[in-house]
N, C-alpha and C positions, 0 to 999 in steps of 0.2 A: 311481255311474255304472253303468248296466245293461250287463252283458257280453253280447255276441252269443252265441247258442247254439252250442256246440261241435259240430263235425261228428263223424260216427261214426269210431271208431278203425279202424286198418288191419285188426285181427282181425275186427271186426264186419262190415266190408265184404267180407272174404273169405268169411265164413259166409253172408252174404246172397246173394252171387254163386253160391255152391255150391248153395243151396236153390233159387234162381231157375232154375238150369240143370236141376235135378232135376225141377221142375214142368213145365218146357218139354218134358221127355222123358216126361212122364206119370208123374212121381213116382219113377221108377227103382226098382231092386230094393233089397233090404236090403243086399246086398254093396256096391252103389255108394254107398249112404248111409254105410256103415261106412268105406269108403275116404276119403270126404271128411272124416270126423271125425279119421281118423289124420293126414291132411295138416294139418289145423288144429292138432292137438296137437304135431306135429313143429315147425311154424312157431312155435308159442308157445314151445317149448323153446329153439329157436334164438334167438328174440328175448330170452328170459331170460338166455341165456348171454352174448349181446352186451352186455346191460345190466350183467351182473356183471363182464364183462371191462373195460368202461369204468370201472366203479366201482373195480375193483382197480388199474387203471392209474393212476387219479387218486391212489389211496392210496399206491401205490409211488412215484409221482413226488414226493409230499409227503415220504415217508420218505427217498428218495434226496437230495432237496434239503437235508434236515436233515443227513444224513451228509456231504454235499458241503461244507456250511457248516463242519462240525466239522473236516473235513480241511483246508480252507482256513485255519481258525484254527490248526491244528497246523503247517501250512507257514509261516504268518506268524511263529509262535513260533520255528521253526528259522531262518528268515531273520533274525529279531531276534538270535538267538544268534550267527549268522555276523557280523552287523554289529557286535555288541558285541565279539566276538573281535578283529576287525580294529582297532576303535577303541581298545580297551584296550592291545593290543600296540603300537600306534602312539604311545602315550605315550612321551615321551623316555626316561624311566627304564627302560622295558621293552623298548626296541627291540633290544638285543643278544640277547634271547631269540628273536628272529626267525631268528637264524642259529646257534642253539645245537646243532642236530643231534639234539636229544632233549628231550622235555618231562617226563622223570622227575623225581622229587623231589630227586635228587642234582645235577641240572643246572639245572633251573628252580628256583633257590633264592636266598634273600637272602644266603646266605653263600658263594655261588660267584662268585669275582671275574671269571670269564670272561663272565658275563652282565651285568656292570656297564658301562654306557655311559659312556666317558670324557668324552663331550661334556657330560654333566651337571655336570662340574667346572669349566665355563667360563661366563662371562657372554657376552652377544651381542657385546661389543666385543673379545672374546678374552682378557680378564683372567681369572685363576683365581679360583674361589670358595674361600674359606678352608676351608669345611667339606669340600671335596673332592667327588668324584662321588657321586651318589645311587644306592642299591641299588633293585632292582625292589620293587614293593609285594607283600607277602605276601597281601593281600586280592585283588589282581589275579591273582596266580598261582593262587590257590585257585579262581578262576572260569574259568580257561583250560585247565588241565591235563586230559589225557585222563581220562575217568571222572568229571569234575566235574559235579555236578548243580546247576543254577541254577534256583531257584524265583522266578517272576515274581509270581504271585498264586496263589489257591487253585485255579484252573483251568488255569494255564499254567506250564510248566516245560520246560527243555531240558537235554540232557546232551551234553557234548563227547565224541563217540565216539572220534575219532582225530585226531591231529596228525601230519602227515608232512612231513619236511624233504627237499626234492628239489633236485638239480642242474638245470642248464638242460635236460639231456636227459631229465629226469624219472627219473633213477636216484636212489635214496635216498643220503643221507650221514649220518654219525653224528659224535659228538664226537671219535672217534678219527681222523677225516679232517681232522686239524688243518692239513695243507698246503692243502687246498681252502678251509677256513674262513679261513685266513690270506689267501688271494687275495681272498676276499670282503671281509675287513676292510681290504684295500688298495684296495678299490673297483674291482677288475678284473673280477670275476664277479658275476652277478646271479641268485641262486638263487630257488627257489619254496617256498612253504609252503602245504600243502593241509590244510584242516580239514573234518571231517565232524561235523555236528551233528544230533541227533535231537530234534525238537520234539514236545511232547505237549500235547493239549488235552482236558480232561474236561468233557463236556457234561451236559445233564439226564439224570437216571437213571444217573449215573456212567458214561455211555458214553465210552470213551477212544479218541482218534484220535492217531496218530503220523505224523510225516513226517520223512524223512531227506534231508539236503541236503549235498553236498560242494561246496566252493568253493576255487579256487586263487588265490593272490595272488603277484604278483611282489614280491620283496624287493629294493628298488632302493637302491644306495649313493647317498649325497648328502653335502653338506657339513654340518658342525656348525653349528647355529643359522641355517641358511640352506637354500635350495633346492639343486638339483643344480648342481655346478660342476666346473671343470677341475682334476683332480688332476695336478700337474706331475711326479710321479715314478712314473708307471706306471698310475694309475687311469684309468677310463673316464668321460667326461662323459656321463651318462645323460639330461641335459636340455639346455636351450638357454642356460644361464647360462655365458658364456665366461670369467668370472672364476675365478681359482684359489681353491681352498679356503684360508681364511686361518688358521683355528685349527689349530695343529700341535703335535706333541710337541717342546717346546723349540725352540732355535734350530738345533741340529744333533742328531745322535745319537752316542752314545759308541762304538759298535762299527760299523766300516765295513770291508767285505771286498771281495775281487775287484779290488783296486786294480791288479793286473796281469793281469786275466783269469783268475785262479786257475791260473796256469801255472808256479808256482814249481818248479824242478827238484828241490828237496829232497822234494817230494811228501809233505808232512806228512799228507795225507789218506789215504795208503796205498792210493790208488785213482787210476789214471791218468785216469779219466774224471770225477773230481770235484775241483773246485778248492776248495770250501769245504765242510767236512764235520764229522763228529764221531762219537763212539760212540753206541750206543743208550741210554746212560744219561741220567739226568735233567740238564737244563741250565736254569739259572735266571738270568735277566738282569733287574736292577732298576735304576731310576734314582734321582736324588737325593731323590725324594719318600719313599723307603723309609727307615724307622727300624728300629733294632735294640733289643730289650729288653736288660736288664742281663745276662741269662743267654745272650745271643747268638742268641736266636730272633728270627724276623721280627716286627716291630711293625706300626705303622700305616703306611698309604700304600704297602705293598709289593705293587703290582700288576705282574705280569711283563710285560716288554717282549716282544711277539711279532712285531714288525716291525723289521728293521734295514736299513741302507742298503748298497747295492752300487754301487761307483764305476763310472760309465759314461764316464769321461774328463773332460777339462777343457772349459771353455767355448770355447776356441780349437780343440780337437781332440776333439770328442765321439766316443764309441765307439772311441777309440784304445786303450782298455784292456779293460775287463771285458765282453767280448762275451756272456758267460754271463748277465749281468744282464738283457739284453733278451729272451733266449729262455727265461728262467724256470728254467734248470738249476741255479741257485745254491741251496744248502740248507745248513743247519747241522745235521748229524747226520741222524737219521731223522725227517723232519717229522711222522710219525705219533706220535712220542714227544715231540719237543721243542716242537712248536707254533710254531717260529720260521721266518719266511720273510723274504726280502729283496726290496727294490724298488730300481730303479735311480735314481741321482742324478748329475747333472753339476755339478762344482764344480772350482775351481782349488786346487792344493796345491803349495806350494814349501817346500823344506828351508831351515832357518836356514843362513846362510853362516858357514863357518869362516874367520875372518880374524884370524890370530894376529899381533899387532903385533911379537912377538919373532922372527917368522920361522917356517920349517918345522921341526917337531920331528924328532929323529932317535933312534929310528925314527919314521917319520911316523905309523905306526899301531901303537902299542905293545899288547902283550898283557898283561893283568893276571891273575895266578895266585893263587888262595887255596889254601894248603896243606891237606892232610888234617887234619881235626879242629881246624881253626883258625877264628877269627872275626876278620874285618877290617871296619873302618868306612871308607867313603869320605865325607869331611866337609871343611868349611872349617876350616883350622887356622892359628892365628896365636899364636906364643909370644912375640912382641915382639922376637925376636932374628933368627931366620931369615926368609927371604922367606915371606910369607903366601900361601895359595892352597888349592886343592883337593888333599887328601892322602889316602893310604890308610894307616890307623893301626891299631895294636893298642890294647887297653884295659887299663889298670892302675888298679884302684880306680875313682876318679871322674874320671880324666884320660886323655887320649890320649897314647900314647907311641910311640916308634920310627916316626914318621910319614915317609913317603916320597912323592915325586911318583908319578903314575900310570905313569911309565916306569921306576920303580925307583930313581931318583936321590935321594940323601939331601941335601937342601938345606943341612944343617948342615956337611957335609964337602966338597961339590962346589966346585971352584975355578972352572972355566969350563964349566959344564954346557951341553948343547944347550938350545934353547928348550923351555920347559915345555909339554907337550901341553895343559895347561889355561890359559886366560887369562880375565881379568876383562873382560867386555863394557864397552866405553867408555861412561862416563856411567851405569853401573849398579852402582856401589859402594854399600855400606850408608851411608846418610847421612840421619839423622833430621831434620836442619835444612834439607834441600832442600825445594823447593816444586814438586810435591808430595813428601812425604817418601818415602825408599826404605828400608824396614825390612830388606831382605836384599841381600847381594851377588848378582850374577848371573855365572856362569862357564860357558863352553863348553869341553868336554873332548873331544879326539879320540882314540879308541882303536880297535883292531881287534876285540877280543873280550875277554870276562872268563871265565876258566876256574875253575870251582869243583871242586876235586878231591874225589873220593868216597873214603872216607865222611866225613861230619860237617863239611864245610866250610860256613861261614856268611858271607854278605855282607850288610852293612847300610849303607844310605845314610842319612846324617844331614843333614837340611835345616833344622836349627835356625837357622843363620846365613846360608845361601846357597841360591839357586835354582841347581840343577845341571842342565845339558843335556849328556847323553852322546851324542856324535856319532860313529857308526860308519860312516865314509864310504869305506872301502876297497871299491870296487865289484868288485875282483877276488876278494874273499874270499867263499867259498860255504859255509863251515863253520858251526859253532855260535857264535852271538854271545854268548849268555848262558844259563845254566841247566844242565839235565841232570837225569836221573832219579836215584832213590836218595835218600839222606839229605842232600840239599843244601838250603840255605835262603837265600832272597833276601827281605829285608824292609826296612822303612824305619822310622827313628826320628825323633822331632821333639819337642824340649823347649822350644819358644818359647811362653810364655804371656803375656808382657808385651812387646808390640811397641814400646813406648816406651823400652825399655832395650836397650842393646847387649849381646848375649850374649858370654860368655867365649869366648876363642879356643882354649882348651885343654880345657875341661870336656867329658867324655864324656856321651853321652845314652843312656838305656836305655828310654825311653818308646816303645813300639811304636805306630805309627800305626794307629788304629782307624778305623772308618767315621765315627764322630762327629768325630774329629780331622781326617780327610781332607776333611770337608765344611766346615770352618771357613773363613769369609771373612776377608779382611783388614779389621780393624776400626779400624785407626789413622786418625785424623782426616786427611782429605786423601789417603788411600791411593788408588793408581791402580786403582780398580775391581777387576777380578778378576786383575790382573797378579800380585799377591802372595798370592792365596788359596792355602791349603795344598795343594790338589789340583794347583796349577800349578807347584809348586816342584821337581819331579823329572820330567824328560822324556828319553826315549830315542829317538833317530832313527837309522835305518839305511837306506842307499840301495842296498844290494846284495841279492843273492838268497840270503843265508844263512838261518839259522833260529834260533828261540828255543824253549827247552824249559823252561817255568815250572812248577815242581813244587809241588803242594799241601803246605803245612807247617802248623805251629801258628800262624804269622803270615802274614797275607795280603800278597801282592805289591801294592805301592801306587805305581804310576807310570803315566805316559802313554806309550804305545808307538806310534810312527809309523814303520812299516816297510812301505811300499807294495809292495815287491817280495819280501818275506820271507814265510816260513811260520812259524806259531806253533803249538806244541802246549801246551795249557793243561791241566794235570792236577788233578783234584779230590783230595779227601782231606786229611789232615793236621789236621783239626779247625778250621781257620780259617774264619770267616764274616765277610766273603766270602773266597773264594780269591784273587780279583783285584779291585783297586780302580783305576779309571782308565779311560783311553780305549785302544781297540785299533783302529788303522787299519792293516790288513795285507792281504796278498794271499790267503794261505791260512790258515784258522783251524781247528785240530783240537782239539776239547774231549774229553779222555779221562777218563771217569769222571764222578761226580756233582760238579758244580762250580757255584758261585755267583759271578756277575760283577756288581759294582756299578759303575755308570758315570754319567757326567754328560752333559747335553745341550748344554753350552756348547762353543764351538769352540776351536781352537788358534791363538792369535795372529791371529784374524780369519779363518783359513782355514776351509773347510767348505762344505757345501751351502747353508746359509742357508734359513730357512723350515721346516726340519725335515720330519718325516713328517706330512702333513695327517691329522687325525683324520677318520674316516669315520663317518657316521651312516646310518640306514636308514629306509625307509618301505615298508610293505606296501600295495600298490595292486592293485585288481582289474583284470583284463584289459579289462573293459567300462566301468570307471569310474575315472578317474585323479583322485583327490582326496586331501586331507589333506597337501598339500605344505607 
């Protein structure tokens, strides 16, 4: 196809117009002709600059577009790192790292029990998994910790530059802020976690682009194995599920405080403003899942209990007692050291009734005194001649001797003694032929207090043949119920290995109750559940405002103490592991020194809060996108 002839260019037209004007003027002078040439040259130069500028702009636009693409690629890598960070931490086994307060190797670690999610130890139906809770993945940790470099492919990688743990007001918190972390674990507070990721993309010619992105996530408490739910003992429901969290720590918890608002006049706390307290020393509380090695060191399943219950009154009169529970003033020692916090619970508690069929003892509330450097056993005694019952005896070889009633009366010589302060509960005698069988006697004994003279006095309770309930029901007494500082020892012995045989009524026992013995269940066929488990065979009840001073010795104290108006000082030391075994339901609790408490989650005669402390799980969710529920 023939192209039409192109018209003259702009420069040619300019020259022709200049020459035409010159001819019309008679050719003009040489100066005029030179001026025209200069104008033409300048115009040509300007035109060339314009063309060059256009070319340069096009080239720069191309280069800029290339760099913009690389930068976008780097930002995409950083965004991918942020997404992976949230996704990996939201794995169930990793979620307690969200509230750890630090991502250092000593905290984010597979060997650190504080980052183990207890929810991983349960199935969705609430049953326990035999293998126990799962630890975080070391592979996951290596991809999340600050300074971790994650390579996606040859051109893409990112580094986690910083991980920050923030309270709601965006002030940082650390692992030492155990009081705050405990409120988070109770479902009360909702912290934040902020991560900064730097993405890198390497393009053609090894050109590198980086992009830095920071993102905040809410760390929201929720129920185990379920979405957000109602925490019945102090937590906050962060969602719309009105049901209570169902998976909890046991049926109840073994240590309950503030049962009278922490107002005991004995002031075990040494501080008029603190009802439940302790020294700044280490305090360790474990439940029945904990085992001990042969050398006394902690074995498997020993995860510290960091939440305990605080009584908030009965169902008929809530808030009648522990007002401190609701306002959060209850603490056990220095929370920054102990890591133990309390949450309120409403439940009913009643004392066993003292109903002596023989009548009222005289004295009604006898005092038991253990002489200096003496050892006495409180045990069931039956020599076949004198009336049988609970006696305080001396030990001679392998038998009990010189046995007296708890009021000091000698049954062998007394002619018309007053009623025995101890009586056998009706229908609760030892009877292996009964249905169901009863492998132990059950006795209620009413006393005022037990004095252990210093130095060297030792009191041992023998539960080989009988369940013993010590009832300290003199409400007018405000002194020391039991214990004392110095070289005093309170321990328990138990020599029953065959529940199908009736134990001797006179043989002494020297087998100290250890944690393994304390955990033994009643294995007799047809046995009444937990009624005769070893841990249920010795119980101390006190309904007055006196005090207990339980001293750490070579043998651990092993009984259940129910004293809702009393104060208790529990001293560490003595080499025993644990220092105390059993349940502590008291008003004031003062732990003095390094002490280990091993307790159980089962209730006392059906009393207790029921449902226990709901376990709390967590989810990190973005402010702009709520997902991963």
